[in-house]
N, C-alpha and C positions, 0 to 999 in steps of 0.2 A: 561595755567594752566594743571596742573596735577592731578592725582588721586592715593592714595593708598590704595589697599585691602589687608588685610591680615585676615587670618582666617582658620578654620579647619572644616573637618567633618571625624567624626568615627563612625563606627557601627561594630557591632559584634553579633554572635548568639552561642550557646552552648546547646548541649544536655545535661541536667541536669541528667536525669536518663532515663532507659529504663525498659520495661515490656513486657510480652507476649501481642501482639496485640497493644502497643502504647509506648507513650515516653512523657516526658516533656521537650520542648525546651524554652530557656530562652534569649531575645534579647534585644539589647539596641543601642541607637543611639546619638550622640551629634553632634551640629553643631553651628559654632558662625563666624560672619563676623566682623570684625572693619574696616569701610571706611572712608577715610579723602580726602576731595579736599584740595589741598596744598593751604595755604593762605586764605581759605574760611571757613572751618568747616567740619562737618559731611556730609556725601552722605546721600540724602534723601532716605527714605522707605527701610532701610536696617534692617533687623530682628535680635532680640535679641538672645541671647543664649537660645537655645533650647535643654532639654532633654527628651527623649522617652524612657520607659522600657516595655516591654511585656512578657508574659508568655503564651504558648500554650501546650495545654494537648491533646494527641489524645488517643482514645479508639475505637480500629477498625474502624467502620464507622462515628465516633462521634469527632468533633475538638472542644475543648473550648477555648476561648482566651480571656485575660484581657490585659489592656494596659493603661499605663499612660503617658502623655505628658504636661512637664512644659515648660511655654514660660515665660522668664526673663523679667522684665520691660524694656522698651527702652526710656530710656529720652535722648540719642545722638541724637538728630533730626536734620534734615536740616531746613532752613527758611521756613516759613509758614506751620509747621508741629506740629502736637502735640504729647507730651509724651504717650506711652500706659503702661497701668498698666501689673504686672504680671498675669497670670493666668494658671490654671491647669484643664486639661480635661481628663476624664475617659471614656474609650470605652470597650465594652463588646460584645462577640459575640458566637454563637454556630451555626455549621453546621453539617447536617447528610446526609451521601452517602448512602441511603438504598440499593443500587446496588453495592457497594465497591467503593474504592477512584476514579477509573478511570470510573465509571458507569455514564449514561447519566443524572441522576437526583441528585440534589442537594437541599436541604431545608435549609434555614438560617434564624436565628433570631439574629439580631443586635442592640444595642443601642449605639449611638455615642453621647458624651457630656451627660452622663448619669444624672450628677447633674445639669443640665441646667446652666453651668456658663456662664457668660457674659464675653466675651473677645474680643480684637481687634488687628488685625494682623498688626504689624508695617510695612509691605510691600504693604499693601492695599491701593489704592487709596482712598478708601472710609471708611478707619478706623474710621475717625469722625462720619460718619453717620450709617454705616452698620457693628453690632458685628458679631462673628463668629455666625453660625446656632446654634440653640438652641438643645434641646434634640430632637433626632431623633430615634425612634424606627420602625425596619422594621421586616416584615416577607416575604422571598422571595423565589420562587420557580424557580429554574434554570434548563433548559431541553437543553441538547446539541445532535446533531447528527450530 
C-alpha cells in the first residue's frame, strides 16, 4: 500500500515603509497538503489550507503586531474521522523594551484568539472533543541576564 503526499508551503516578509526609529513590516504564510492512501482514500489528520497574514509596526522601543489566521474546512478525512469547519483567528500584541531592543527587560501584552472563536484542528487526535484555546490575554514581564 502506497501513499501520495502533495502540497506546498510559502512565506514571505517585506518592509512596507520605514521612518526615523521604526518601520512597518508585512508578512504572509500559506500551506496546504493533499494526501491520499492509494486504493483507500484520504490520509487521516491532514490539516487543510491555512493562510496567515500579519503586520508589525516598530516605534523605537515599542512593537505592535496584528495577525489574522484562516483555516479552511477539512472534509477530506480518513475513516473514523469527522470533518472540521473553517475558522479565522485574530491575534494582537504589543511589547515594550524600556532599556532598548537588546536590553534585559521586555514588557508584553498579547491577546490570542481575540474574538473567542471556536475552531478545531484537523490534525489533532482530540479535535472532536477539544477545540482550540479560547481568548487568551496575557501581560508578561521578561527579564534576561
